[in-house]
N, C-alpha and C positions, 0 to 999 in steps of 0.2 A: 777267424775271419780276416780277410786281407783288406785293410782299410786304405791301401796305397793304390788301388786299382780304380782310377777315374777315367772313364772311357772317352770323355769329350776332350779332344786336344786343345780346344779353344777355351776351356773352363779352368785353366791352370792359373792359380794366383799364388801369393807368397806362402800361404798356409799349405796349399796342395803340394807345392814344390818340395817343401821340407819334409812333408810326410812321405813323398815318393822317393826322395833321395836318402833318407835316413831311417829305413824301416826298422833297424835294430833298436836304435834309441827311441824311435817313435813307439815301438811296441812296449818298451819298458816304461814309458811315461805318457801313455795314451791320454789318460784323464786330464793331466795338466796341459798337454798340448791342445786338446780339444777346447778346453776352457780358454786358453790363451788365444787360440785362433778365432774363437767366437768374439772375444773382446777386441781383437785387432780389426775384425770385419766391421764391428759396430763403430769403431773410431774413424774410419776413413769414409769420406764423402766422394761422390762421383766426380766432383770438380777438383779433388785433391787439395783443397784449401781455397781461400779467397782469391779471386782473380786480380784484385788490386787492393791497396791498403784499406782495410775496413775502419770505419769510425766506431762501430759497435761490435761487441762480441756476443751479445745476448739480447733477447727481447722479453719484456714483460708486458703482456697485452691485457689491459683491464677492460673487458668487454661488458658494456652496459646494455643488456638484452631488452629489446622492446622499443627502443627509439627515444632517447632522452630529449626533452624539449629544449632547444637552443634558446628560446625566448625567455625562459626562466633562469638560464644558466650563463650563456656566453655571448648572446647576440641581442644587445639592448635595442629596443624599438620604442622610443618615446611616442611616436606617432600612433601606435596601436593603443597606448594608454590614454592618449588625448582623445581618441575616437572610439573608445571602448563601447561595444554594443551597437555601433553603426554598421551598416552594410559594407562588406568588402567589395570594392569595385570589380567589375567583371574581368578587367585586364590583369588583375592580381590573383585570380583564382587558380589558374594553372590546372594541373591534373587532379581531379577529385575522385576519391574512391567511392564504391557503392554504399559505404556507410554514411556518407554525407550528401550524396547526390540528390536524395529526395527531400532534403531540408528546404522548407519554404523561405528560410532566412539564413544567410551566411554572415553572421556578425563578427566583426573584428574583436579579438580578445587581447587586451593588454595584460602584461604580467602583473600578478598580485604582489610581486616582490620588487625591491629596490636594487639598483645597480650602483657600483662605485668603481674607482680606479685604484689599483694597488701595486705596491712595489715601486722601485725606482723607474721601472719601465712604464708605469701607469697602465697596466693591463686592465681592461674593463671586464668585469664579471659580476655575478650576483653578490650584493653586499650582505644579504640576509641568509642565503642558503649555503654559502661556501666559505665559512670562516677559516677553515684550514687550507683550502686550495689557494686562498688569497696569499698565504705565506710563501708559496712557491711560484708566484706570478713571474718573477724574473728568470725562472728556469723553464717556463712553458712557452711553447709555440702554439697559439690558438689559430686553428684554420676554420674560418667561417664559410668557406666557399667549396665545401666538399659536396659532390652530388653522385647519385647512383642510378642504376637502371631500374631497380625493382621498387614497388610501392607497397607490397605485402610482406609480412614478416618472414615466412619460410624462405621464399626465393631471395629476399634481401639479405638475410643473415647468411644464407648459403653462398650468395654472391660475394660478400665482403670477406668471407672466410676461405672460399675455395676458388674464386674467380669465375664461377659459373652459377646460374640460377637453378640449374637442375642438379640434383644430388648425385654423388658418385665420383666427383673429382677429388684429388688430394688437397688438403688444406694447407695454409701458409706454413704452419709448423712442420708439416711432413715434407714439403718441398725443401725447406732449409735443412732438415735432417738428412734428406737424400743428397743434397748438394754439398753440404759442408761437413757432415759427420758430427762428432762430439769430442769434447775435451775430457769427459769423465766416463770411464767404462763401467762405473759402479752404479750409475743412476741413468734412467731414461733421458734421452736428449730432448724430449718434448713431454711436458707434464701439464695436466689440466686440473683445475679446481673450480667447483661450482658452489656458490654460497648456499648453505643449507636453508631449508624451509622457503625456498623461492617459489613465487607465484607468478602467474601471467603466461606468456607464450612459452611453450615447452622447448626444451633443449634436447637435441638428439646427439648420440655418440658419433654419428656420421660427420658432425661438424669438426671433430678432431680425428677423422679417419684418414688413412693413407691412400684411400681410393685405389687406383690401379698401380700405385707404387708398392714396393716391397712392404709387407706388413710390419716389419721391424721399425718403420718410420711413423707409425700411428701414435697418437697421443696416449699417454697412460694417465688415467684419472686417479687422483688422490682423494680419498674419502675422509669424512669427519668422524669415522668410527674408530674403535680401538685399534683395528688394523687399517692403516691408511690405504693399503692395497689389498684386495681380496686374496686370502690364502697366503699372506706373507709370512705368517707364523707356521712353524712345523706342528703337526698334531702331537698330542701326548705320546711319548714313547719313541718319537723319531728324533734322532740327534742330527746335528749338522754333518757329522762324519758319515752317518748312514745315508743322508740326503745326497752327499757328494758321490758316494759309491753307487747309488741308484741312478744318478744322472750320468755317470760314466758308462754304465751298462746301457742306458737308454740312448746315449750318443752313439755307441757302437752300432746299435740296431738302426738308428737313423742314418748313419753314414753308409751302412750296407744298403739301405733303401735308396740313398742318393746314388750309390755306385750303379745300381740297376736302372734307375729312372731318370737321373740327371735333372731332377726337378729343383730349381733354385729355392722354392718355398720350403723345402726340407732343411736347407741350410739356415733359412730364416727361423724355422722352428727351433733348431739347435741354438742359434744365437739368443732367441727369446728365453729358452730354458736357462741358459747360462746367465742372462741378465736377471732373471727372476731369482736365481740362486744368490747372486751378488747383492741384489736388493734386500734380501733377508737380513743382511748386515748393515747396508747403507741407509735404508729407509727409516728404521727405528731411530737411528742417530740423527738424521736430518729433521725428523718431525718432533723430536724431543726438545722442547723449548725451555726446559728447566734451567739451562745454563745461561739464559738471557738475563742481563742485569736489570735493575729497576728502571734505569733510563729508557729501556725499550718499552716498558709498559707506560711510562710517562709520555712517551711519544705516540704509541699506537692506541693507548687507552686500555682499560680493563677488559673491554669486549674481546680484545685480541687473545685473551686467555681461554676463550671458549672456542674449541675446535669447530671449524665449518663456517664461522662468521666471516664476513668480508674482511674485517680487520685482521683476523687470524690468518686468512689466506694471503693477505698482503705481506704479513710478516713471514709467512712460509715462503713466499716468492723471493724475498730477500735472501733467506737462508739457502734456497736452491740456486740462486744466482751466484752466491759466494762459492758454491761447489761446482760451478762450471756448467750447469744446465743451460742449454742454449735458448730454448723457447718455453716460456711459462705463460700459460693462458688462464686467466681468471674470468669467470662468468658470474654476473649478478643480474637476476631477473627482476621484472616488475615495472619497467619504465614505460609500459604501454598504457598511457593515461588518456583514454577517450572521454572520461568524465571524472569529476572530482580531482582535477589535476593539482590545484594549490596544496591540498593536504597530502596528496600522494607524493608529490615531488619533495615536499618538506621531509617526509618520512624516509624517502630514499636517500636524500642527501645526508640525513642524520646517520644513516648506516654506512655510507660510502665515502663521504667527504674527508673524514679524518684519516681513514686507512690509505686512500690514494695519495694524499699529501704526505703522510708519514713515511710511506714507502720511498717517495722521491727524496725527502729530507734524509732518511736513513741511508739510502744509497750514496747520497752526496757526501755525508759526513764520513763514510767509509772509503771514499775514493772510487766508488763503483759506478756512479752516475755517468761519468764521462765516457764509459764504454758499455753502458746499459741503456737501451732504448725503451722508454716507457710510453705506451700508447693508451689513450682513454677515449672511448666513444662507442656508439651503437651502430645499428644497421641503416638508419635514416633518421630524419628529424620529424618535427611536428608542424602543423599548419598555423598560419597567423590568425585563423578564424576559429571559432568554437564549434566543436561537434555537438549538436544539440543546442538548446537554449542556454543563455547566460542567466543564472539565477543569483542575484546579488553578487558576491565575489566568487561564485563557483562557476567553473567552466571546464571543458575538456578540449583536446586537440586531436585531430585526425593525423594520418601519416602524411609526410611530405618527403619526396625523394629529390626534389629540384635543388635544395640547398640545406645543409645542416653543418653542425660544428663538431670537430674532433680536436683534441690537443695531444701534443707529444712533448717529451722532455728527455734530455740526455742523449747519449749515443750519437753525437755528431749533429744534433739539431740546434739551431740558433734559438737561444732562450730570450724571453722578454719581448717577443714580437707577436703581433696578430697579423695574419695575412688574409686577404680576400674580404669582400664586403657584399652585403645584400641591399636591396632597395628598402625604402622606408617601411614597407609592409613585411619585409623578411620573406618575400615570396620568390624572388629571383636573384641570382648572382649578378652583380653589376661591376663595371670597371671603376677605377678610382675617380674617373670623371662623372660617374653616375649613369653612364650608358648601359642599358640592359644587355646581357649576354644570353645567347641561346647556345649553351655548351653542347659539344658533340664529341663523344669519345674517339671518333675517327680522326679528329683534327685537334691536336693539343692546343690549349689556350692557357697561357701563364696565369690568367686571372681566375681560372676555375680548375678544381682538382677532382678528377674522376677517381673512382675507387681503384681502377687499374693504375693510375698515376701514383696513388698512395702506396699500392703494393710494389710498384717499380722502385719507389724511393726507399721503402723498407729494405728491399733487396740490395740496393746500392749502398746503404749505410753498413751492411754486413759484407761489403766487398764483392757483391755478386751482380753481374750484368743479367738482368731479368730475361733478356732475349736469348741468352745462351743456356739457361737452365731449362731443359725440356726433356720429354720422355715419349718414346714412340709406343703407341697403343692403338690397336685396331686399325693399323695401316696409316696413321698420321701422327705427327708430333704435337704434343700438348705442352702448354706452359701455363703458369698461374695467371698471367696477364693476357692470355690468348694472343691476338695480334696487335694488342693495344699497349698503352702505358708509356709515360715519359717521366723521367726523374724531375721532381720539383726542386730545382736548384735554389730557389729563393729562400727555402727554409733550412738549408744546410749551413752549418757553422763554418 
């Protein structure tokens, strides 16, 4: 076979050039060249590097699926507690879902938990539910003024992850992989972990899909099984040497098919096969936590020794960050508390509070926090009123998209600050003067942070202008932020 015959004159890249101009050497060392070429292709992004000096090199996104209640965690509303059980005024009701629309009563629900101020910055958050997060108060930027377009789970989580409510678009991690490439050819650039035994709203693999981008940019899910990635181990009787020989022959066939069809997805297939081969050595090493000192378990807790728990995934995220993985996405389900919220949120915080804070503290003590952006939050927030009747200290909360809370730390974010505020009901974003805002994503407002503004800011921290990272598909150019999004400069260090 002649692997140097590429028919498209515009499809020449560095790998193709060397294969065309050095057929003798290429023939002698075809296997190694193919492996090296695939590695080189996976390293380079379409932007050729950051467009300006980045503050962050990597992202760890701690996604709390279902919509955490800001009223129990980060947005203290004494007024709701004082008027617990009374009717919420009509002007504070906003958009109500079909799950609450038929209620004869819309009673205000004050939090069952106490708040306090922590750190030198006196950041305000739950005193009862977040004993570990309190310890990183001075590293956190709490944003109480985030708002989104969608009020139901599937479109809302799809929107915050992909920039569109309809499935099929590339997600945040895929866009960054496409734009910036990777610093580690032996591990995927985008890795996903889901807490085991999760309940509540389902999670779909399309949330970490590359959409219409090249398939090599999709997220790779690490599992809590013996093999963190499916089929990572060779079957009995198959050695690494024989696996290499098989891949070399398979690559020859794939390159012959590429020569005939010029389908770029064939090159993606080759790159993925090569990545899978390298992962057989790199993944067991990165997931083996036996080399962690006792201080690690003192920080993350004994639960971190159980694969698949949230704490274990947070520790794994730190290990991946150390090895140059650019985008690490954790999902934890269960935050959709339409009823029985006080007990539910207590259990959720017990599972997630320590791991989230330990991750930030661990990154900081290793000198990694300054260039690692940690994001914590869900797809929307909860209502100031109870869904259903309030029974003693028990209540639930419906979905609210008009304002909710997210926090970030590290990676160029100003720590120890809270930005944005809501009215006394927690129903609307207001200005520092108390004047209500009717935010509109078409017109940027510094006192309100739309999801597209959040995405634009994340891109900016990695040295990317969100307006310039686009992809032409079906006759038009797409980008994560569509035609919207402004960088939120107030939260930048």
